[in-house]
Legacy VTK file of the C-alpha trace (Angstrom):
# vtk DataFile Version 3.0
C-alpha trace
ASCII
DATASET POLYDATA
POINTS 495 float
44.182 -6.084 202.274
44.936 -9.810 202.059
47.866 -10.969 199.963
45.722 -12.694 197.365
43.219 -9.841 197.056
46.055 -7.470 196.188
47.361 -9.835 193.478
43.868 -10.351 192.030
43.213 -6.592 191.827
46.537 -5.969 190.102
45.912 -8.822 187.662
42.430 -7.555 186.809
43.906 -4.197 185.813
46.528 -5.942 183.676
43.888 -8.018 181.862
41.941 -4.851 181.023
44.996 -3.304 179.357
46.538 -6.355 177.654
44.815 -7.560 174.432
43.528 -11.119 174.672
45.196 -12.061 171.384
48.586 -11.194 172.859
47.916 -13.191 176.040
46.675 -16.115 173.935
50.020 -16.087 172.101
51.639 -17.123 175.388
48.848 -19.552 176.306
48.111 -17.217 179.207
44.808 -17.673 181.081
44.600 -16.502 184.685
43.361 -18.557 187.612
40.385 -17.220 189.537
40.690 -16.349 193.211
38.401 -19.214 194.262
40.323 -21.774 192.192
43.670 -20.533 193.534
42.449 -20.908 197.128
41.075 -24.385 196.410
44.340 -25.494 194.813
46.418 -24.149 197.701
44.242 -26.030 200.190
44.885 -29.373 198.480
48.458 -29.598 199.748
49.261 -31.630 202.838
51.739 -29.332 204.556
54.771 -31.167 205.949
54.705 -31.155 209.764
58.382 -32.071 210.044
59.787 -29.191 207.970
60.318 -25.609 209.069
61.527 -24.435 205.638
59.703 -25.126 202.390
60.873 -24.795 198.809
58.080 -23.952 196.347
58.051 -23.868 192.551
55.528 -22.065 190.351
56.379 -22.608 186.672
54.560 -20.305 184.287
53.777 -18.094 187.268
51.980 -15.331 185.368
51.062 -12.641 187.879
51.771 -14.918 190.861
48.173 -15.673 191.841
48.801 -19.342 192.677
52.061 -18.679 194.527
50.445 -15.999 196.637
47.378 -18.144 197.381
49.736 -20.828 198.708
51.794 -18.286 200.686
48.608 -16.935 202.241
47.629 -20.425 203.375
51.102 -21.172 204.763
50.786 -18.148 207.077
48.403 -20.272 209.162
51.108 -22.874 209.992
53.220 -21.589 212.910
55.966 -24.180 212.397
56.804 -22.847 208.907
59.589 -20.364 209.577
60.784 -19.596 206.061
59.852 -20.215 202.431
61.957 -20.167 199.292
59.789 -19.463 196.232
60.965 -19.885 192.644
58.820 -18.539 189.818
59.459 -19.176 186.132
57.940 -16.617 183.781
59.321 -15.571 180.389
56.511 -13.311 179.158
58.159 -9.872 179.306
54.794 -8.104 179.503
53.952 -9.557 182.907
57.313 -9.707 184.711
56.877 -6.296 186.349
53.394 -7.224 187.590
54.742 -10.497 189.020
57.520 -8.597 190.828
55.057 -6.039 192.234
52.717 -8.747 193.556
55.495 -10.805 195.149
57.229 -7.787 196.673
53.953 -6.575 198.193
53.293 -10.068 199.556
56.822 -10.233 200.954
56.369 -6.918 202.781
52.934 -7.793 204.139
53.233 -11.492 204.973
53.678 -12.751 208.522
55.828 -15.631 207.269
59.351 -14.944 206.054
59.934 -15.821 202.423
62.353 -15.079 199.627
61.579 -15.283 195.948
63.443 -15.626 192.690
61.979 -14.935 189.246
63.598 -16.891 186.453
62.897 -15.471 183.021
64.465 -18.288 181.003
62.437 -20.976 179.260
61.260 -23.410 181.968
61.646 -26.516 179.795
64.809 -25.671 177.878
66.677 -24.432 180.947
66.581 -27.968 182.371
67.488 -29.888 179.230
70.851 -31.108 180.584
69.449 -32.281 183.918
66.251 -33.821 182.545
68.138 -35.832 179.926
71.195 -36.480 182.132
73.513 -34.994 179.532
77.180 -34.156 179.904
77.570 -30.989 181.970
74.317 -31.442 183.891
74.150 -30.429 187.530
74.537 -33.740 189.425
72.232 -32.384 192.161
69.503 -30.398 190.367
67.270 -28.216 192.486
64.242 -29.996 193.927
61.113 -28.597 195.568
58.729 -29.661 198.314
55.646 -28.182 196.655
54.944 -27.409 192.995
51.874 -25.430 191.968
50.907 -24.331 188.486
48.518 -23.211 185.803
50.727 -24.092 182.812
50.392 -22.550 179.354
47.831 -24.266 177.118
49.489 -24.095 173.716
50.320 -26.581 170.983
53.866 -26.534 169.664
55.370 -28.274 166.645
56.945 -31.702 166.971
60.220 -30.049 165.940
60.090 -27.356 168.646
63.070 -27.291 171.005
60.780 -28.070 173.967
59.446 -31.175 172.185
62.966 -32.356 171.428
64.035 -31.767 175.039
61.199 -33.977 176.285
60.934 -36.410 173.388
60.320 -39.279 175.815
56.765 -38.055 176.456
55.952 -36.582 173.027
53.923 -38.111 170.229
53.284 -35.815 167.295
52.850 -32.113 168.018
52.624 -31.795 171.832
50.919 -29.266 174.067
53.058 -27.309 176.514
50.763 -28.120 179.432
51.776 -31.775 179.700
55.462 -30.952 179.210
55.162 -28.591 182.191
53.414 -31.303 184.223
56.151 -33.835 183.436
58.908 -31.381 184.301
57.025 -30.422 187.464
57.255 -33.997 188.734
60.939 -34.089 187.753
61.451 -30.985 189.923
59.786 -32.537 192.989
61.558 -33.967 195.999
60.617 -37.538 196.819
57.232 -37.425 198.598
56.781 -33.851 197.390
53.386 -32.752 196.071
52.251 -31.000 192.905
48.883 -29.337 192.244
48.165 -28.341 188.623
45.135 -27.138 186.700
45.253 -28.744 183.254
42.941 -29.829 180.409
41.210 -33.173 180.755
42.420 -34.434 177.372
45.506 -36.241 178.739
43.506 -38.928 180.532
42.988 -41.144 177.455
43.976 -41.711 173.845
47.195 -42.582 172.024
48.370 -38.977 171.748
49.103 -38.736 175.494
50.127 -42.362 176.062
53.849 -41.711 176.587
53.084 -38.843 178.952
50.671 -40.922 181.044
53.055 -43.853 181.275
55.971 -41.730 182.477
53.902 -39.384 184.645
52.021 -42.148 186.461
55.136 -44.273 186.922
56.895 -41.447 188.800
54.005 -40.127 190.885
50.565 -41.147 192.111
47.293 -39.301 191.750
45.802 -38.375 195.115
43.043 -35.912 194.206
41.182 -35.032 191.002
38.744 -32.139 190.766
36.384 -31.921 187.796
34.313 -28.985 186.584
30.825 -29.843 185.351
30.652 -26.852 182.975
33.295 -26.386 180.298
32.732 -22.622 180.099
32.946 -21.933 183.854
36.625 -22.617 184.537
38.145 -19.446 183.123
34.888 -17.488 183.126
36.403 -14.063 182.506
38.432 -15.439 179.583
35.588 -17.084 177.595
37.618 -20.288 177.323
35.711 -23.431 176.312
37.865 -26.211 177.729
37.410 -29.464 179.588
39.620 -28.704 182.576
40.578 -30.467 185.791
42.724 -29.926 188.869
45.067 -32.717 189.874
47.133 -33.296 192.986
49.972 -35.805 192.718
52.617 -37.081 195.122
56.066 -38.176 193.961
56.111 -41.692 195.336
55.910 -45.271 194.071
53.470 -46.247 196.820
49.954 -46.280 195.413
47.150 -45.126 197.709
44.108 -47.327 198.126
41.773 -44.590 196.887
41.783 -41.354 194.906
39.591 -38.476 196.027
37.470 -37.197 193.133
35.491 -34.000 193.632
33.302 -32.013 191.228
31.888 -28.502 191.185
29.734 -26.534 188.784
32.251 -23.742 188.246
35.481 -22.145 189.437
33.647 -19.608 191.564
31.737 -21.980 193.863
33.472 -24.903 195.529
31.067 -24.938 198.494
28.654 -27.464 196.943
31.205 -29.828 195.460
30.539 -33.550 195.367
33.046 -35.876 197.034
33.848 -39.467 196.100
36.572 -41.954 197.063
37.379 -44.102 194.022
39.590 -47.205 194.172
42.991 -46.289 192.712
43.172 -49.324 190.448
39.785 -48.547 188.933
40.869 -44.991 188.091
44.380 -45.705 186.752
44.232 -48.857 184.678
45.872 -50.838 181.880
49.147 -50.713 179.982
48.116 -47.426 178.381
47.533 -45.916 181.861
44.098 -44.554 181.007
42.572 -42.432 183.779
38.893 -43.306 184.332
37.141 -40.378 185.982
34.554 -42.078 188.161
32.488 -39.824 190.391
29.931 -42.266 191.816
29.643 -45.841 193.082
27.536 -46.754 190.043
30.274 -45.563 187.671
32.862 -47.604 189.563
30.546 -50.601 189.310
30.248 -49.997 185.549
34.029 -50.269 185.221
34.156 -53.429 187.327
31.319 -55.029 185.380
32.775 -54.536 181.906
36.392 -55.063 182.920
35.531 -58.698 183.647
35.962 -59.240 179.908
39.561 -59.450 178.748
39.014 -59.033 175.009
38.976 -55.836 172.960
37.754 -55.237 169.415
41.332 -55.619 168.204
41.886 -58.945 169.950
38.817 -60.496 168.273
39.731 -59.276 164.792
37.588 -56.118 164.694
38.517 -52.445 164.615
36.853 -49.053 164.748
38.084 -46.638 162.070
37.292 -43.044 161.211
35.251 -42.210 158.112
37.321 -41.788 154.953
36.056 -38.641 153.216
36.573 -35.035 154.271
33.766 -33.279 152.406
35.216 -29.750 152.133
38.448 -31.125 150.649
36.613 -33.124 147.992
33.730 -30.846 146.970
34.232 -31.483 143.254
33.586 -35.202 143.832
30.274 -34.781 145.702
26.914 -35.318 144.017
23.310 -34.761 145.031
21.862 -37.565 142.901
22.818 -41.124 141.966
24.506 -40.447 138.640
26.645 -43.148 136.896
29.785 -44.184 138.837
28.510 -42.446 141.978
28.440 -44.424 145.253
26.706 -43.621 148.566
28.453 -41.245 150.965
27.216 -41.760 154.523
26.811 -38.951 157.050
25.816 -39.013 160.719
22.315 -37.972 159.618
21.906 -41.364 157.973
22.013 -42.976 161.437
18.389 -43.084 162.572
16.854 -45.132 165.405
19.561 -47.772 165.376
19.632 -48.264 161.619
21.389 -46.642 158.668
18.791 -45.159 156.324
19.743 -44.314 152.739
18.986 -42.217 150.794
17.469 -39.415 152.869
17.376 -36.816 150.074
20.049 -34.558 151.538
22.681 -32.817 149.432
26.003 -34.465 148.648
25.054 -37.998 149.704
26.868 -39.485 146.722
30.508 -39.336 145.688
32.257 -39.981 142.361
35.921 -40.903 142.815
38.579 -43.376 141.799
40.703 -42.654 144.860
40.929 -45.963 146.728
41.567 -44.116 150.003
38.052 -42.666 149.850
36.284 -45.944 149.120
35.489 -49.038 151.163
33.857 -52.365 150.386
30.093 -52.417 150.579
29.815 -54.840 153.477
28.207 -54.818 156.921
29.377 -52.148 159.395
28.370 -50.621 162.682
28.375 -46.841 162.146
28.969 -44.635 165.205
28.646 -40.847 165.270
31.971 -39.123 166.005
30.443 -35.932 167.409
27.548 -35.349 169.777
26.427 -32.369 171.821
27.544 -32.224 175.477
23.915 -32.150 176.609
22.725 -35.173 174.600
21.479 -38.234 176.452
24.004 -40.563 174.813
27.608 -40.140 173.738
27.607 -43.389 171.715
25.009 -43.138 168.956
25.186 -45.955 166.448
23.383 -47.551 163.543
23.534 -50.942 161.834
24.570 -50.798 158.186
23.655 -53.896 156.154
25.195 -54.198 152.688
22.141 -56.081 151.420
20.122 -52.875 151.671
22.161 -51.389 148.809
23.052 -54.425 146.636
23.645 -52.337 143.515
26.898 -50.937 144.912
30.207 -52.783 145.347
31.735 -49.826 147.213
30.599 -47.006 149.478
32.212 -44.093 151.321
31.877 -42.603 154.797
32.260 -39.006 155.932
34.937 -38.380 158.557
32.191 -37.219 160.939
31.333 -40.862 161.631
33.310 -43.913 162.747
32.714 -47.458 161.576
33.534 -50.890 162.995
34.826 -53.414 160.522
36.756 -56.688 160.650
39.502 -58.695 159.031
36.577 -60.730 157.714
33.191 -59.364 156.660
30.847 -58.896 159.619
27.899 -61.254 159.629
24.429 -59.927 160.361
24.624 -61.504 163.823
27.963 -59.877 164.655
26.939 -56.373 163.569
23.703 -56.688 165.544
25.647 -57.954 168.563
27.999 -54.961 168.344
24.931 -52.739 168.278
23.706 -54.331 171.516
27.037 -53.423 173.157
27.410 -49.872 171.926
23.756 -48.938 172.243
23.631 -50.102 175.872
23.649 -47.810 178.884
26.693 -49.615 180.312
28.923 -48.981 177.295
27.779 -45.381 176.976
28.549 -44.816 180.669
31.928 -46.545 180.338
32.898 -44.303 177.439
31.808 -41.137 179.254
33.992 -42.130 182.211
36.907 -42.778 179.860
36.542 -39.645 177.746
34.980 -36.384 178.823
34.913 -34.816 175.361
32.034 -34.920 172.890
34.167 -36.658 170.257
34.092 -40.442 169.995
37.713 -41.491 169.566
38.381 -44.747 167.729
41.598 -45.394 169.697
39.637 -45.448 172.948
36.788 -47.552 171.577
39.349 -50.100 170.368
40.734 -50.335 173.917
37.373 -50.944 175.633
36.611 -54.439 176.961
34.236 -56.570 174.888
32.930 -60.137 175.247
34.233 -63.022 173.117
32.922 -63.276 169.565
30.539 -66.131 170.362
28.745 -63.976 172.938
28.555 -61.038 170.511
26.983 -63.344 167.922
24.513 -64.725 170.473
23.445 -61.228 171.509
23.031 -60.316 167.834
20.780 -63.322 167.197
18.596 -62.285 170.112
18.301 -58.705 168.794
17.439 -59.945 165.281
14.745 -62.202 166.760
13.204 -59.457 168.914
13.658 -56.517 166.472
13.571 -54.038 169.358
16.494 -51.629 168.881
15.822 -49.522 171.968
18.400 -48.829 174.669
16.209 -50.729 177.154
16.224 -53.814 174.938
20.011 -53.659 174.500
20.480 -53.282 178.269
18.370 -56.340 178.950
20.195 -58.483 176.376
23.627 -57.396 177.592
22.763 -57.963 181.257
21.761 -61.548 180.522
25.364 -62.277 179.475
27.114 -60.523 182.358
LINES 1 496
495 0 1 2 3 4 5 6 7 8 9 10 11 12 13 14 15 16 17 18 19 20 21 22 23 24 25 26 27 28 29 30 31 32 33 34 35 36 37 38 39 40 41 42 43 44 45 46 47 48 49 50 51 52 53 54 55 56 57 58 59 60 61 62 63 64 65 66 67 68 69 70 71 72 73 74 75 76 77 78 79 80 81 82 83 84 85 86 87 88 89 90 91 92 93 94 95 96 97 98 99 100 101 102 103 104 105 106 107 108 109 110 111 112 113 114 115 116 117 118 119 120 121 122 123 124 125 126 127 128 129 130 131 132 133 134 135 136 137 138 139 140 141 142 143 144 145 146 147 148 149 150 151 152 153 154 155 156 157 158 159 160 161 162 163 164 165 166 167 168 169 170 171 172 173 174 175 176 177 178 179 180 181 182 183 184 185 186 187 188 189 190 191 192 193 194 195 196 197 198 199 200 201 202 203 204 205 206 207 208 209 210 211 212 213 214 215 216 217 218 219 220 221 222 223 224 225 226 227 228 229 230 231 232 233 234 235 236 237 238 239 240 241 242 243 244 245 246 247 248 249 250 251 252 253 254 255 256 257 258 259 260 261 262 263 264 265 266 267 268 269 270 271 272 273 274 275 276 277 278 279 280 281 282 283 284 285 286 287 288 289 290 291 292 293 294 295 296 297 298 299 300 301 302 303 304 305 306 307 308 309 310 311 312 313 314 315 316 317 318 319 320 321 322 323 324 325 326 327 328 329 330 331 332 333 334 335 336 337 338 339 340 341 342 343 344 345 346 347 348 349 350 351 352 353 354 355 356 357 358 359 360 361 362 363 364 365 366 367 368 369 370 371 372 373 374 375 376 377 378 379 380 381 382 383 384 385 386 387 388 389 390 391 392 393 394 395 396 397 398 399 400 401 402 403 404 405 406 407 408 409 410 411 412 413 414 415 416 417 418 419 420 421 422 423 424 425 426 427 428 429 430 431 432 433 434 435 436 437 438 439 440 441 442 443 444 445 446 447 448 449 450 451 452 453 454 455 456 457 458 459 460 461 462 463 464 465 466 467 468 469 470 471 472 473 474 475 476 477 478 479 480 481 482 483 484 485 486 487 488 489 490 491 492 493 494
């Protein structure tokens, strides 16, 4: 039996016996055999080294370590391997030992292993933060491989305090592991991790991206088309990716980006070489996941503009009212003191239609935080289904349609674009041209793989100067064709 097959069989038996709720407590989801093999194959094995030092943090049952050991058997110049595994879940330590011992006894390459049961992050606090008493020469590794725990921790957790330089709010363990993994690498060493896609954009991960991408370069990104096919046996719905990074300051010209339908079939994966500077871009170090030439061209086309909504005095915000927290304020009819409460259902064919005779489309409140001036806005749905044609779905709200109200409210299921000054009809129509176009929808999909439209990311997207937005709006008002095709044609005429 092959090394990896033995580990997979043992792990399958463990999963059958161990309740999922208990494994979830440790953020424990096991890598499939096919994914482990793919990840192991991503490493460029050093030709000038006969001994390799490998780290697997959050090793679980050792599937990734053993997949890499199995591959290294095919390199005759590798004479010995030193493997270090961190794992502090007491339920799986014995299984990890059994799998590694069996591999050690049946491998044709000599290797030693050490299992460290202490907390991976906390055990390196002194070295990571260069505190008094730290080891002046902390242990470094040639190769780091991992499927880190996916688990949110509080902002006051010891791990968050240890790595405060990359934390903003309550962090997730996975990006702390990724940061520490790069810290543990030798210069020019390589790390391959399977992690959620969420880190690639947004303010929450900004500190992590800036540190991570200043200390290493991305060389390969693998994307899964289906969210539910990555950890198929675990029923995990997660946007997940595999990344390979190299600890170097020298940026490559291109990043290899591959995609596959699931974690069980890498044979039909797509393959694309994307320019590095088009993938990793800007002060916030957003990672744009382009998979085709047309997507790269989309980035180039819109990045010609240097403005953002913020720089021209506009801003996207999230709707103000959380309905389930304010049920006593909601009304079905327009009683005295009630004002309109707008939902995503009010966005119809490019316009905001009100009323639509749905329940709770009015609100009675004196809380200023739930009210906004009745002025022009561009409303944008916050949530769409993965399968929908467009991620950006917007509607023009004109205050003149509801002149009897001085204030309105918006549900937190929609976003709205407003300004330091009231938006004119031309400006709100011009914004509609942008965000209802194919180019902007494609740009956002490249920037964010989730189905939630994040205001932080919209506010960072390139937009034309205000005079061009106004000109596009005038053209849309004149033509009165709110279709995507019409918006594409208007936008293209200004590019």
